[in-house]
py3Dmol code that shows the C-alpha trace and the ligand (Angstrom):
import py3Dmol

protein = """\
ATOM      1  CA  UNK A   1      -1.049  10.795  86.929  1.00  0.00           C
ATOM      2  CA  UNK A   2       0.461   7.743  88.537  1.00  0.00           C
ATOM      3  CA  UNK A   3       2.221   7.474  91.852  1.00  0.00           C
ATOM      4  CA  UNK A   4       5.628   9.085  92.163  1.00  0.00           C
ATOM      5  CA  UNK A   5       8.084   6.486  93.327  1.00  0.00           C
ATOM      6  CA  UNK A   6      10.402   8.895  95.087  1.00  0.00           C
ATOM      7  CA  UNK A   7      10.039   8.075  98.774  1.00  0.00           C
ATOM      8  CA  UNK A   8      12.827   6.309 100.659  1.00  0.00           C
ATOM      9  CA  UNK A   9      11.506   2.875 101.727  1.00  0.00           C
ATOM     10  CA  UNK A  10      13.796   2.921 104.775  1.00  0.00           C
ATOM     11  CA  UNK A  11      13.414   6.353 106.418  1.00  0.00           C
ATOM     12  CA  UNK A  12      10.425   7.608 104.363  1.00  0.00           C
ATOM     13  CA  UNK A  13      12.189  10.808 103.381  1.00  0.00           C
ATOM     14  CA  UNK A  14      11.301  12.352 100.041  1.00  0.00           C
ATOM     15  CA  UNK A  15      14.706  13.981  99.816  1.00  0.00           C
ATOM     16  CA  UNK A  16      15.793  11.408  97.259  1.00  0.00           C
ATOM     17  CA  UNK A  17      17.545  11.551  93.905  1.00  0.00           C
ATOM     18  CA  UNK A  18      18.192   9.344  90.894  1.00  0.00           C
ATOM     19  CA  UNK A  19      21.431   7.392  90.649  1.00  0.00           C
ATOM     20  CA  UNK A  20      23.244   7.931  87.376  1.00  0.00           C
ATOM     21  CA  UNK A  21      25.525   5.212  86.019  1.00  0.00           C
ATOM     22  CA  UNK A  22      28.111   5.510  83.317  1.00  0.00           C
ATOM     23  CA  UNK A  23      30.582   8.264  82.591  1.00  0.00           C
ATOM     24  CA  UNK A  24      29.036  11.468  83.920  1.00  0.00           C
ATOM     25  CA  UNK A  25      28.930  14.679  81.917  1.00  0.00           C
ATOM     26  CA  UNK A  26      30.147  18.005  83.357  1.00  0.00           C
ATOM     27  CA  UNK A  27      26.514  18.909  83.962  1.00  0.00           C
ATOM     28  CA  UNK A  28      25.931  15.664  85.864  1.00  0.00           C
ATOM     29  CA  UNK A  29      28.976  16.401  88.043  1.00  0.00           C
ATOM     30  CA  UNK A  30      27.551  19.796  88.931  1.00  0.00           C
ATOM     31  CA  UNK A  31      24.157  18.317  89.751  1.00  0.00           C
ATOM     32  CA  UNK A  32      25.808  15.658  91.913  1.00  0.00           C
ATOM     33  CA  UNK A  33      27.703  18.335  93.840  1.00  0.00           C
ATOM     34  CA  UNK A  34      24.433  20.110  94.571  1.00  0.00           C
ATOM     35  CA  UNK A  35      22.865  16.851  95.776  1.00  0.00           C
ATOM     36  CA  UNK A  36      20.424  16.704  92.857  1.00  0.00           C
ATOM     37  CA  UNK A  37      21.853  13.483  91.522  1.00  0.00           C
ATOM     38  CA  UNK A  38      23.945  10.589  92.793  1.00  0.00           C
ATOM     39  CA  UNK A  39      26.769   9.239  90.687  1.00  0.00           C
ATOM     40  CA  UNK A  40      26.755   5.447  90.711  1.00  0.00           C
ATOM     41  CA  UNK A  41      30.061   4.781  88.980  1.00  0.00           C
ATOM     42  CA  UNK A  42      30.864   3.674  85.477  1.00  0.00           C
ATOM     43  CA  UNK A  43      29.777   0.043  85.695  1.00  0.00           C
ATOM     44  CA  UNK A  44      26.283  -0.593  84.413  1.00  0.00           C
ATOM     45  CA  UNK A  45      24.744  -3.869  85.558  1.00  0.00           C
ATOM     46  CA  UNK A  46      21.196  -5.199  85.755  1.00  0.00           C
ATOM     47  CA  UNK A  47      19.532  -4.908  89.153  1.00  0.00           C
ATOM     48  CA  UNK A  48      21.495  -1.876  90.262  1.00  0.00           C
ATOM     49  CA  UNK A  49      19.707   0.522  92.592  1.00  0.00           C
ATOM     50  CA  UNK A  50      18.501   3.635  90.814  1.00  0.00           C
ATOM     51  CA  UNK A  51      17.381   5.803  93.708  1.00  0.00           C
ATOM     52  CA  UNK A  52      19.388   7.300  96.559  1.00  0.00           C
ATOM     53  CA  UNK A  53      18.232   8.909  99.819  1.00  0.00           C
ATOM     54  CA  UNK A  54      20.088  12.103 100.727  1.00  0.00           C
ATOM     55  CA  UNK A  55      18.991  11.709 104.349  1.00  0.00           C
ATOM     56  CA  UNK A  56      19.912   8.112 105.232  1.00  0.00           C
ATOM     57  CA  UNK A  57      22.039   7.120 102.189  1.00  0.00           C
ATOM     58  CA  UNK A  58      19.805   4.150 101.446  1.00  0.00           C
ATOM     59  CA  UNK A  59      19.825   2.949  97.832  1.00  0.00           C
ATOM     60  CA  UNK A  60      17.046   0.962  96.191  1.00  0.00           C
ATOM     61  CA  UNK A  61      15.829  -0.399  92.891  1.00  0.00           C
ATOM     62  CA  UNK A  62      12.665   0.610  91.054  1.00  0.00           C
ATOM     63  CA  UNK A  63      11.165  -2.811  91.897  1.00  0.00           C
ATOM     64  CA  UNK A  64      11.714  -2.120  95.604  1.00  0.00           C
ATOM     65  CA  UNK A  65      10.152   1.313  95.133  1.00  0.00           C
ATOM     66  CA  UNK A  66       7.035  -0.265  93.606  1.00  0.00           C
ATOM     67  CA  UNK A  67       6.815  -2.846  96.419  1.00  0.00           C
ATOM     68  CA  UNK A  68       7.092  -0.072  98.981  1.00  0.00           C
ATOM     69  CA  UNK A  69       4.285   1.981  97.416  1.00  0.00           C
ATOM     70  CA  UNK A  70       1.972  -1.058  97.307  1.00  0.00           C
ATOM     71  CA  UNK A  71       2.845  -1.947 100.902  1.00  0.00           C
ATOM     72  CA  UNK A  72       1.259   1.360 101.957  1.00  0.00           C
ATOM     73  CA  UNK A  73      -2.184   0.280 100.736  1.00  0.00           C
ATOM     74  CA  UNK A  74      -4.635  -0.245 103.601  1.00  0.00           C
ATOM     75  CA  UNK A  75      -7.759  -1.077 101.648  1.00  0.00           C
ATOM     76  CA  UNK A  76      -9.528  -0.774  98.356  1.00  0.00           C
ATOM     77  CA  UNK A  77     -13.023   0.114  97.184  1.00  0.00           C
ATOM     78  CA  UNK A  78     -14.195  -0.331  93.640  1.00  0.00           C
ATOM     79  CA  UNK A  79     -17.464   0.090  91.811  1.00  0.00           C
ATOM     80  CA  UNK A  80     -18.612  -0.473  88.243  1.00  0.00           C
ATOM     81  CA  UNK A  81     -21.539  -1.652  86.152  1.00  0.00           C
ATOM     82  CA  UNK A  82     -21.580  -5.261  84.910  1.00  0.00           C
ATOM     83  CA  UNK A  83     -22.704  -6.524  81.493  1.00  0.00           C
ATOM     84  CA  UNK A  84     -26.305  -6.853  82.793  1.00  0.00           C
ATOM     85  CA  UNK A  85     -26.306  -3.168  83.732  1.00  0.00           C
ATOM     86  CA  UNK A  86     -26.094  -3.910  87.434  1.00  0.00           C
ATOM     87  CA  UNK A  87     -23.939  -1.753  89.583  1.00  0.00           C
ATOM     88  CA  UNK A  88     -21.598  -3.516  91.958  1.00  0.00           C
ATOM     89  CA  UNK A  89     -19.342  -2.297  94.716  1.00  0.00           C
ATOM     90  CA  UNK A  90     -16.528  -4.180  96.407  1.00  0.00           C
ATOM     91  CA  UNK A  91     -14.706  -3.135  99.555  1.00  0.00           C
ATOM     92  CA  UNK A  92     -11.658  -4.884 100.961  1.00  0.00           C
ATOM     93  CA  UNK A  93     -10.056  -3.863 104.223  1.00  0.00           C
ATOM     94  CA  UNK A  94      -6.442  -5.040 104.383  1.00  0.00           C
ATOM     95  CA  UNK A  95      -6.271  -4.713 108.160  1.00  0.00           C
ATOM     96  CA  UNK A  96      -9.396  -6.685 109.122  1.00  0.00           C
ATOM     97  CA  UNK A  97      -9.236  -8.746 105.866  1.00  0.00           C
ATOM     98  CA  UNK A  98     -12.997  -8.180 105.519  1.00  0.00           C
ATOM     99  CA  UNK A  99     -14.603  -8.355 102.106  1.00  0.00           C
ATOM    100  CA  UNK A 100     -17.848  -6.493 101.422  1.00  0.00           C
ATOM    101  CA  UNK A 101     -19.987  -6.748  98.326  1.00  0.00           C
ATOM    102  CA  UNK A 102     -22.633  -4.093  97.643  1.00  0.00           C
ATOM    103  CA  UNK A 103     -22.268  -2.866 101.195  1.00  0.00           C
ATOM    104  CA  UNK A 104     -22.859  -6.207 102.881  1.00  0.00           C
ATOM    105  CA  UNK A 105     -20.297  -8.338 104.660  1.00  0.00           C
ATOM    106  CA  UNK A 106     -19.160 -11.338 102.600  1.00  0.00           C
ATOM    107  CA  UNK A 107     -16.321 -12.970 104.472  1.00  0.00           C
ATOM    108  CA  UNK A 108     -12.901 -12.602 106.037  1.00  0.00           C
ATOM    109  CA  UNK A 109      -9.941 -13.562 103.852  1.00  0.00           C
ATOM    110  CA  UNK A 110      -7.153 -15.783 105.070  1.00  0.00           C
ATOM    111  CA  UNK A 111      -3.859 -13.937 105.432  1.00  0.00           C
ATOM    112  CA  UNK A 112      -2.252 -15.964 102.619  1.00  0.00           C
ATOM    113  CA  UNK A 113      -5.184 -15.152 100.369  1.00  0.00           C
ATOM    114  CA  UNK A 114      -4.833 -11.466 101.145  1.00  0.00           C
ATOM    115  CA  UNK A 115      -1.115 -11.661 100.385  1.00  0.00           C
ATOM    116  CA  UNK A 116      -1.895 -13.217  97.004  1.00  0.00           C
ATOM    117  CA  UNK A 117      -4.531 -10.561  96.375  1.00  0.00           C
ATOM    118  CA  UNK A 118      -2.001  -7.801  97.118  1.00  0.00           C
ATOM    119  CA  UNK A 119       0.490  -9.378  94.753  1.00  0.00           C
ATOM    120  CA  UNK A 120      -2.072  -9.583  91.973  1.00  0.00           C
ATOM    121  CA  UNK A 121      -3.141  -6.016  92.640  1.00  0.00           C
ATOM    122  CA  UNK A 122       0.451  -5.006  91.933  1.00  0.00           C
ATOM    123  CA  UNK A 123       0.223  -6.770  88.567  1.00  0.00           C
ATOM    124  CA  UNK A 124      -2.832  -4.678  87.664  1.00  0.00           C
ATOM    125  CA  UNK A 125      -0.584  -1.606  88.113  1.00  0.00           C
ATOM    126  CA  UNK A 126      -3.524   0.195  89.700  1.00  0.00           C
ATOM    127  CA  UNK A 127      -1.241   2.835  91.237  1.00  0.00           C
ATOM    128  CA  UNK A 128       0.033   3.720  87.763  1.00  0.00           C
ATOM    129  CA  UNK A 129      -3.423   4.206  86.294  1.00  0.00           C
ATOM    130  CA  UNK A 130      -4.413   7.694  85.306  1.00  0.00           C
ATOM    131  CA  UNK A 131      -6.828   9.537  87.606  1.00  0.00           C
ATOM    132  CA  UNK A 132      -9.457   9.780  84.856  1.00  0.00           C
ATOM    133  CA  UNK A 133     -10.413   7.749  81.806  1.00  0.00           C
ATOM    134  CA  UNK A 134     -13.030   9.454  79.702  1.00  0.00           C
ATOM    135  CA  UNK A 135     -15.503  12.028  80.937  1.00  0.00           C
ATOM    136  CA  UNK A 136     -17.588  10.866  83.879  1.00  0.00           C
ATOM    137  CA  UNK A 137     -17.549   7.967  86.306  1.00  0.00           C
ATOM    138  CA  UNK A 138     -19.168   4.684  85.279  1.00  0.00           C
ATOM    139  CA  UNK A 139     -16.528   3.052  87.356  1.00  0.00           C
ATOM    140  CA  UNK A 140     -14.323   4.213  90.180  1.00  0.00           C
ATOM    141  CA  UNK A 141     -11.613   2.831  92.402  1.00  0.00           C
ATOM    142  CA  UNK A 142     -10.529   4.276  95.711  1.00  0.00           C
ATOM    143  CA  UNK A 143      -7.338   3.100  97.336  1.00  0.00           C
ATOM    144  CA  UNK A 144      -6.745   3.906 100.994  1.00  0.00           C
ATOM    145  CA  UNK A 145      -3.102   4.390 101.615  1.00  0.00           C
ATOM    146  CA  UNK A 146      -0.908   5.487 104.430  1.00  0.00           C
ATOM    147  CA  UNK A 147      -0.394   9.133 103.607  1.00  0.00           C
ATOM    148  CA  UNK A 148      -2.519   9.994 100.617  1.00  0.00           C
ATOM    149  CA  UNK A 149      -5.575   8.164  99.239  1.00  0.00           C
ATOM    150  CA  UNK A 150      -5.726   7.558  95.533  1.00  0.00           C
ATOM    151  CA  UNK A 151      -8.789   7.696  93.270  1.00  0.00           C
ATOM    152  CA  UNK A 152      -9.280   6.471  89.737  1.00  0.00           C
ATOM    153  CA  UNK A 153     -12.444   6.720  87.655  1.00  0.00           C
ATOM    154  CA  UNK A 154     -13.737   6.639  84.133  1.00  0.00           C
ATOM    155  CA  UNK A 155     -16.635   6.374  81.758  1.00  0.00           C
ATOM    156  CA  UNK A 156     -16.584   4.273  78.580  1.00  0.00           C
ATOM    157  CA  UNK A 157     -12.834   4.045  78.807  1.00  0.00           C
ATOM    158  CA  UNK A 158     -10.679   1.768  80.929  1.00  0.00           C
ATOM    159  CA  UNK A 159      -7.058   1.151  81.871  1.00  0.00           C
ATOM    160  CA  UNK A 160      -5.623  -1.796  79.922  1.00  0.00           C
ATOM    161  CA  UNK A 161      -5.463  -3.926  83.089  1.00  0.00           C
ATOM    162  CA  UNK A 162      -9.130  -3.354  83.943  1.00  0.00           C
ATOM    163  CA  UNK A 163     -10.315  -6.890  83.069  1.00  0.00           C
ATOM    164  CA  UNK A 164      -7.598  -8.430  85.147  1.00  0.00           C
ATOM    165  CA  UNK A 165      -8.548  -6.099  87.984  1.00  0.00           C
ATOM    166  CA  UNK A 166     -12.238  -7.097  87.819  1.00  0.00           C
ATOM    167  CA  UNK A 167     -11.252 -10.755  87.649  1.00  0.00           C
ATOM    168  CA  UNK A 168      -9.235 -10.484  90.848  1.00  0.00           C
ATOM    169  CA  UNK A 169     -12.166  -8.801  92.600  1.00  0.00           C
ATOM    170  CA  UNK A 170     -14.568 -11.444  91.257  1.00  0.00           C
ATOM    171  CA  UNK A 171     -12.449 -14.188  92.780  1.00  0.00           C
ATOM    172  CA  UNK A 172     -12.148 -12.463  96.117  1.00  0.00           C
ATOM    173  CA  UNK A 173     -15.887 -11.716  96.404  1.00  0.00           C
ATOM    174  CA  UNK A 174     -16.896 -14.989  94.728  1.00  0.00           C
ATOM    175  CA  UNK A 175     -19.319 -12.971  92.613  1.00  0.00           C
ATOM    176  CA  UNK A 176     -19.431 -12.557  88.876  1.00  0.00           C
ATOM    177  CA  UNK A 177     -18.697  -8.901  88.392  1.00  0.00           C
ATOM    178  CA  UNK A 178     -18.712  -8.846  84.596  1.00  0.00           C
TER     179      UNK A 178
END
"""
ligand_1 = """\
1
ZN
Zn 16.184 7.365 103.640
"""
view = py3Dmol.view(width=600, height=400)
view.addModel(protein, "pdb")
view.setStyle({"model": 0}, {"cartoon": {"style": "trace"}})
view.addModel(ligand_1, "xyz")
view.setStyle({"model": 1}, {"stick": {}})
view.zoomTo()
view.show()
């Protein structure tokens, strides 16, 4: 199960609903009256917000929702076995910008480098990965987040962005992790 993108990026309330565009049905009208849906009007245009906060009336797009969820990440730990059967582990702390490889300190990232890393992490869609791939844990990823931590693991089976993910970690640790 991936992350649910239903928290208001402004006031952090989870009392949020989808915004429906186009001509609403009678059922949609009823839902809107009960606060289960927000009617966005008949005009449908690209880039329109698609979530609404019942508490602070903020509206946001799904892209903003994704950015918000990734902004809550405080650090990441990942472990896997490379092609030479060697286990590796990488830890990155977003607050201290420290990078550890197999439990030992490697270096401190520059802020701009960390920002790039975070952006690339978003591209790997790690928050949308399933919790489990296959039976067992040849590899695992733990993401520390404000609120709830997230874990992903698998054996013999990988998310489709796995190679990209390992590549990003290889660059950050300056180690070949394949
Ligand atoms: Zn809000």
